[in-house]
C-alpha positions as CSV (number, residue, x, y, z in Angstrom):
1,X,-0.1,0.1,0.0
2,X,2.8,2.5,0.8
3,X,4.6,1.4,-2.2
4,X,1.6,2.4,-4.3
5,X,1.1,5.7,-2.6
6,X,4.7,6.8,-2.9
7,X,4.7,5.8,-6.6
8,X,1.4,7.6,-7.2
9,X,2.5,10.8,-5.7
10,X,5.7,10.7,-7.8
11,X,3.6,10.1,-10.9
12,X,1.5,13.3,-9.9
13,X,4.7,15.2,-9.7
14,X,5.2,14.3,-13.4
15,X,1.8,15.4,-14.3
16,X,2.5,18.8,-12.6
17,X,5.2,19.5,-15.2
18,X,2.5,19.6,-17.7
19,X,2.4,23.4,-17.0
20,X,4.9,23.7,-19.9
21,X,2.0,22.6,-22.0
22,X,-0.4,25.0,-23.7
23,X,-3.0,24.7,-20.9
24,X,-0.4,26.2,-18.7
25,X,-0.3,29.4,-20.9
26,X,-3.7,30.4,-20.6
27,X,-6.7,29.6,-18.6
28,X,-9.6,30.9,-16.4
29,X,-9.7,34.3,-15.0
30,X,-6.9,35.0,-12.4
31,X,-8.6,36.9,-9.6
32,X,-10.5,35.5,-8.0
33,X,-10.9,32.2,-10.0
34,X,-14.5,31.4,-8.8
35,X,-15.7,34.8,-10.2
36,X,-15.0,33.8,-14.0
37,X,-17.9,32.7,-16.0
38,X,-17.1,29.1,-17.1
39,X,-17.0,28.8,-20.8
40,X,-19.1,25.9,-22.0
41,X,-17.2,23.1,-23.9
42,X,-19.7,23.4,-26.7
43,X,-18.7,26.9,-27.2
44,X,-15.6,25.7,-29.1
45,X,-17.0,23.8,-32.0
46,X,-15.3,21.9,-34.8
47,X,-13.1,24.0,-37.0
48,X,-14.7,25.9,-40.0
49,X,-12.1,24.7,-42.5
50,X,-8.5,23.1,-42.7
51,X,-5.5,24.9,-44.3
52,X,-2.5,22.6,-45.2
53,X,-3.5,20.2,-42.0
54,X,-4.2,23.1,-39.7
55,X,-7.6,23.7,-38.4
56,X,-9.0,27.1,-38.6
57,X,-11.8,29.0,-36.7
58,X,-13.3,31.9,-38.4
59,X,-14.2,35.1,-36.5
60,X,-17.4,36.7,-36.1
61,X,-17.4,38.3,-39.5
62,X,-16.8,34.8,-41.1
63,X,-14.2,36.0,-43.5
64,X,-10.8,34.7,-43.5
65,X,-8.7,37.8,-43.5
66,X,-7.3,38.5,-39.9
67,X,-5.5,35.4,-38.9
68,X,-3.9,34.6,-35.6
69,X,-1.6,31.5,-35.6
70,X,-1.8,30.2,-32.0
71,X,1.3,27.8,-31.4
72,X,1.0,25.4,-28.6
73,X,3.6,24.6,-25.8
74,X,5.1,21.6,-24.2
75,X,2.3,18.8,-24.0
76,X,3.5,16.3,-21.4
77,X,1.4,13.4,-23.0
78,X,1.1,14.8,-26.4
79,X,-2.6,14.6,-25.8
80,X,-4.2,18.0,-26.2
81,X,-5.7,18.5,-29.7
82,X,-6.6,21.9,-31.3
83,X,-10.3,22.1,-29.9
84,X,-9.2,21.1,-26.5
85,X,-6.4,23.9,-26.7
86,X,-9.0,26.5,-27.6
87,X,-11.1,25.4,-24.7
88,X,-8.1,25.9,-22.4
89,X,-7.4,29.4,-23.8
90,X,-11.3,30.0,-24.3
91,X,-11.1,33.7,-22.4
92,X,-8.8,34.9,-25.0
93,X,-9.9,32.8,-27.9
94,X,-13.5,34.0,-27.5
95,X,-12.5,37.5,-27.3
96,X,-10.4,37.1,-30.5
97,X,-13.2,35.5,-32.5
98,X,-15.8,37.9,-31.3
99,X,-13.4,40.7,-32.7
100,X,-13.4,39.1,-36.2
101,X,-10.0,37.6,-35.8
102,X,-9.5,34.1,-37.3
103,X,-7.5,31.4,-35.4
104,X,-5.4,28.9,-36.8
105,X,-4.0,26.5,-34.3
106,X,-0.6,24.7,-34.5
107,X,-1.0,21.4,-32.6
108,X,2.3,19.6,-32.6
109,X,2.2,15.8,-33.3
110,X,5.1,15.3,-31.0
111,X,5.8,18.4,-28.7
112,X,8.8,16.5,-27.1
113,X,11.0,17.4,-29.9
114,X,13.2,20.2,-29.5
115,X,12.0,23.7,-30.3
116,X,14.2,23.9,-33.6
117,X,12.8,20.6,-34.9
118,X,9.2,21.9,-34.4
119,X,10.1,25.2,-36.0
120,X,9.3,24.0,-39.9
121,X,5.8,23.1,-38.7
122,X,5.1,26.7,-37.5
123,X,6.8,28.2,-40.6
124,X,4.2,26.0,-42.8
125,X,1.2,27.2,-40.8
126,X,2.2,30.8,-41.1
127,X,2.7,30.6,-45.0
128,X,-0.8,28.6,-45.2
129,X,-2.4,31.3,-43.1
130,X,-1.1,34.3,-45.1
131,X,-1.8,32.6,-48.5
132,X,-5.3,31.8,-47.5
133,X,-5.9,35.6,-46.3
134,X,-5.0,36.8,-49.5
135,X,-1.4,37.8,-48.6
136,X,-2.3,39.7,-45.4
137,X,0.2,39.4,-42.7
138,X,-0.6,37.3,-39.6
139,X,-0.1,37.5,-36.0
140,X,1.7,34.8,-34.1
141,X,0.9,33.9,-30.5
142,X,3.3,31.7,-28.8
143,X,1.9,30.0,-25.8
144,X,4.7,29.3,-23.0
145,X,7.3,27.1,-24.9
146,X,5.4,27.8,-28.3
147,X,6.9,31.1,-28.3
148,X,10.5,29.8,-28.4
149,X,9.4,27.6,-31.3
150,X,7.9,30.4,-33.1
151,X,11.3,32.7,-32.5
152,X,13.2,30.0,-34.2
153,X,10.8,29.8,-37.2
154,X,10.9,33.6,-37.8
155,X,14.5,34.2,-37.2
156,X,15.7,31.4,-39.5
157,X,13.5,32.5,-42.2
158,X,14.9,36.1,-42.1
159,X,18.4,34.8,-42.1
160,X,17.5,32.7,-45.0
161,X,16.3,36.0,-46.8
162,X,12.7,35.1,-46.9
163,X,10.9,36.6,-43.8
164,X,7.8,35.1,-43.0
165,X,4.5,37.3,-43.3
166,X,4.1,38.3,-39.8
167,X,3.0,41.7,-38.4
168,X,3.4,40.6,-34.6
169,X,4.8,37.9,-32.6
170,X,3.3,37.8,-29.2
171,X,5.2,35.6,-26.5
172,X,2.7,34.8,-23.7
173,X,4.7,33.8,-20.6
174,X,7.3,32.3,-22.7
175,X,10.5,31.0,-21.1
176,X,12.9,33.1,-23.1
177,X,15.6,32.3,-20.2
178,X,14.2,28.7,-19.5
179,X,11.6,27.3,-17.2
180,X,12.1,26.4,-13.5
181,X,11.3,23.1,-12.0
182,X,12.9,22.2,-8.6
183,X,15.6,19.5,-9.5
184,X,14.4,17.3,-6.2
185,X,10.9,17.0,-8.0
186,X,12.5,16.2,-11.2
187,X,14.6,13.4,-9.6
188,X,11.6,12.0,-8.0
189,X,9.9,11.7,-11.4
190,X,12.8,10.3,-13.2
191,X,13.1,7.6,-10.6
192,X,9.7,6.8,-9.7
193,X,7.3,8.2,-12.4
194,X,5.5,6.1,-14.8
195,X,7.5,5.5,-18.1
196,X,5.9,8.1,-20.4
197,X,6.4,10.7,-17.7
198,X,10.1,9.8,-17.4
199,X,10.2,10.0,-21.0
200,X,8.7,13.4,-21.3
201,X,11.3,14.7,-18.5
202,X,14.2,13.5,-20.5
203,X,13.1,14.6,-24.1
204,X,14.7,17.2,-26.2
205,X,12.1,19.8,-25.5
206,X,12.0,19.6,-21.6
207,X,16.1,19.3,-21.5
208,X,16.4,22.2,-23.8
209,X,14.1,24.5,-21.8
210,X,14.4,23.4,-18.0
211,X,17.0,25.7,-16.5
212,X,18.5,23.0,-14.1
213,X,17.9,19.4,-14.3
214,X,19.4,16.8,-11.6
215,X,22.8,15.6,-12.6
216,X,24.4,13.4,-10.0
217,X,21.8,12.6,-7.1
218,X,22.6,11.4,-3.6
219,X,19.7,9.5,-2.4
220,X,18.7,8.5,1.2
221,X,16.1,6.3,2.7
222,X,13.0,7.3,4.7
223,X,10.3,5.3,6.3
224,X,10.3,2.2,8.5
225,X,12.5,-0.5,7.6
226,X,10.0,-2.8,6.6
227,X,9.3,-4.6,3.2
228,X,8.0,-2.0,0.6
229,X,7.5,0.6,3.7
230,X,10.5,2.7,3.0
231,X,11.6,4.8,0.1
232,X,14.5,6.6,-1.3
233,X,14.3,10.3,-1.6
234,X,17.0,13.0,-3.1
235,X,19.2,14.2,-0.4
236,X,21.2,16.4,-2.5
237,X,22.3,16.7,-6.3
238,X,24.4,18.5,-8.7
239,X,22.4,20.8,-10.8
240,X,23.2,20.2,-14.7
241,X,22.2,23.0,-17.2
242,X,24.4,21.9,-20.0
243,X,21.7,21.1,-22.4
244,X,19.6,24.0,-21.7
245,X,22.6,26.6,-22.0
246,X,23.6,24.9,-25.2
247,X,20.3,25.2,-26.5
248,X,19.8,29.0,-25.7
249,X,23.3,29.8,-26.9
250,X,22.4,28.3,-30.3
251,X,19.0,30.3,-30.3
252,X,20.9,33.6,-29.2
253,X,23.5,33.1,-32.0
254,X,20.9,33.1,-34.7
255,X,21.2,36.8,-35.3
256,X,22.4,40.0,-33.8
257,X,19.0,40.4,-31.7
258,X,19.7,37.2,-29.8
259,X,17.2,35.2,-31.5
260,X,14.3,37.5,-31.8
261,X,13.0,38.4,-35.3
262,X,13.6,42.0,-36.7
263,X,10.8,42.1,-39.6
264,X,7.9,42.2,-37.2
265,X,6.9,43.7,-33.9
266,X,7.7,41.5,-31.0
267,X,5.6,41.6,-27.8
268,X,5.9,39.8,-24.3
269,X,3.4,39.0,-21.7
270,X,4.6,38.1,-18.3
271,X,2.2,36.5,-16.0
272,X,4.4,37.5,-12.8
273,X,5.4,40.8,-11.3
274,X,8.8,42.2,-12.0
275,X,9.4,42.8,-8.3
276,X,7.9,40.8,-5.5
277,X,8.9,39.2,-2.3
278,X,8.0,35.6,-1.2
279,X,9.0,33.9,1.8
280,X,10.7,30.5,1.7
281,X,9.3,27.3,3.3
282,X,9.1,23.8,2.5
283,X,8.5,22.7,-0.9
284,X,7.0,19.1,-0.6
285,X,6.1,16.8,2.0
286,X,5.9,13.2,2.4
287,X,5.1,11.4,5.5
288,X,5.1,7.7,6.2
289,X,4.2,5.8,9.4
290,X,5.9,6.2,12.9
291,X,6.7,9.7,12.2
292,X,9.1,9.4,9.1
293,X,8.9,12.6,7.0
294,X,10.6,14.1,4.2
295,X,10.3,18.0,3.6
296,X,12.6,19.3,1.0
297,X,12.9,23.2,1.5
298,X,12.3,25.7,-1.4
299,X,15.5,27.4,-2.6
300,X,15.7,30.9,-3.7
301,X,14.9,29.9,-7.3
302,X,11.5,28.6,-6.1
303,X,10.7,31.9,-4.9
304,X,11.8,34.5,-7.7
305,X,8.9,36.6,-9.0
306,X,7.0,35.0,-11.8
307,X,4.1,32.5,-12.5
308,X,3.7,29.5,-10.3
309,X,3.4,25.6,-10.9
310,X,-0.3,25.3,-11.7
311,X,-2.6,25.2,-8.5
312,X,-4.9,22.5,-9.9
313,X,-2.1,20.2,-10.4
314,X,-0.4,20.9,-7.1
315,X,-3.8,19.9,-5.6
316,X,-3.3,16.6,-7.2
317,X,-0.3,15.9,-5.3
318,X,-2.2,16.0,-2.0
319,X,-2.7,12.4,-1.0
320,X,-4.0,11.1,2.4
321,X,-4.2,7.6,3.4
322,X,-6.9,6.5,5.9
323,X,-6.4,7.4,9.4
324,X,-3.9,9.9,8.1
325,X,-1.0,7.3,8.4
326,X,0.7,8.5,5.4
327,X,0.3,10.9,2.4
328,X,2.1,13.7,0.4
329,X,1.5,17.3,-0.7
330,X,2.9,20.4,-1.9
331,X,3.6,22.5,1.1
332,X,4.6,25.7,-1.2
333,X,3.8,26.4,-4.7
334,X,7.2,27.2,-6.4
335,X,7.7,29.5,-9.3
336,X,7.5,28.2,-12.7
337,X,8.5,30.8,-15.2
338,X,10.3,33.6,-13.8
339,X,9.2,37.0,-14.8
340,X,13.0,37.6,-15.8
341,X,12.6,34.8,-18.2
342,X,9.5,36.0,-19.6
343,X,10.6,39.5,-20.2
344,X,14.1,38.4,-20.9
345,X,15.4,41.1,-18.5
346,X,16.0,41.7,-14.9
347,X,13.8,44.2,-12.8
348,X,16.0,47.1,-13.4
349,X,16.7,46.3,-17.2
350,X,14.6,47.5,-20.4
351,X,13.0,44.4,-21.8
352,X,14.0,43.9,-25.6
353,X,10.4,44.1,-26.9
354,X,8.5,46.5,-28.8
355,X,5.7,46.4,-26.0
356,X,5.4,44.4,-23.0
357,X,3.2,43.4,-20.1
358,X,3.6,42.4,-16.4
359,X,1.6,42.4,-13.3
360,X,1.9,45.3,-11.0
361,X,5.0,45.0,-8.3
362,X,4.2,43.0,-5.4
363,X,0.9,41.6,-6.7
364,X,-0.1,38.1,-5.4
365,X,1.6,35.3,-7.5
366,X,-0.8,33.6,-9.8
367,X,-0.5,30.2,-11.4
368,X,1.0,29.8,-15.1
369,X,-2.6,28.3,-15.8
370,X,-4.4,31.2,-14.8
371,X,-5.0,34.3,-17.1
372,X,-4.5,37.7,-15.7
373,X,-7.5,40.0,-17.0
374,X,-5.0,42.8,-17.8
375,X,-3.0,40.2,-20.0
376,X,-6.2,39.6,-21.8
377,X,-7.1,43.1,-22.6
378,X,-3.2,43.9,-23.4
379,X,-3.2,40.7,-26.0
380,X,-6.3,41.7,-27.9
381,X,-5.4,45.5,-28.1
382,X,-1.7,44.5,-29.3
383,X,-3.2,42.2,-32.1
384,X,-6.0,44.7,-33.1
385,X,-3.6,47.7,-33.3
386,X,-1.7,45.7,-36.1
387,X,-4.3,44.2,-38.1
388,X,-4.2,47.3,-40.4
389,X,-0.7,46.2,-41.7
390,X,-1.5,44.0,-44.9
391,X,1.6,43.2,-46.7
392,X,5.4,43.0,-46.4
393,X,6.9,46.4,-48.0
394,X,9.1,46.0,-51.0
395,X,12.7,44.9,-49.9
396,X,11.5,43.5,-46.6
């Protein structure tokens, strides 16, 4: 029983990493969640048409002329399809469709590939969207890790002398300097998670975008010394950022703008504040019979300003056996996408974007899977203000 408990807890840790997926980028209203009117699942119907394999939903005017290409992020199980993605980002999607914007969704068959390997699919989607819209420029919204894929696609096209027909690239809570998952939680998933979770954690996409993964791990035993009653937990580890550092160095080296396109407007949204103070505490707690506990503390990186691990997934980590003899839960919710990463700048630096949004200083931190109302208004305004741009200028 205790063995099953612990394995289930570790598998849930792996599920929590799904916040790199698109559902982690946009979700229900942020403050307070219960005040948001739920969007009926039926509100997102089947696509109106398909362009070169990409589903398209037409805006209110039913004319395909102002296209927004929506690029999904990391999908832990590769299970979220295009209609599900629109349901998950419904607060923004409904507003866009109501304003007459058309939505083309890029749903990667395998989001576990490295961002540069996924970029050709985004290139194809942008070209198909512009072609169907009679040559109009399109907007591209990269959700979380999808923003990194979009950056790679746009910059490599520019470097090849064939810039893509895009007027605005919007990076929504995108890990421009990488995402953050405490190495202790990663180590537990890699040791005790299900096979598909272990594979997701070690895939090219995760290793490219997670800032620090556990290198050499020293394990210790907790729990009674009875058959299947104890467990090994990480006591300390050597952080390894080799794969992530190498990936971002390649991205930054694509052009003189550190991997940002030059032929379109580039806008960023951070779901966190630039300045905020959070107290440290214990990150996770596992308790076993006879007073055996494991409570790894949060480190400073878990507390930096930014969006947090999704609350609904952290709740799934809360396990309690009958009579309270054993269980596990997240004691504190750590930062997932630091604001410095989403805005690619420190709190005293100017973000390298044409426009950007962050929550006010010291605002209560919100989860990566919530949607700040101010961010919704900002996104719609940014996209609508650029829809008057129709074609590339000669020589661009």
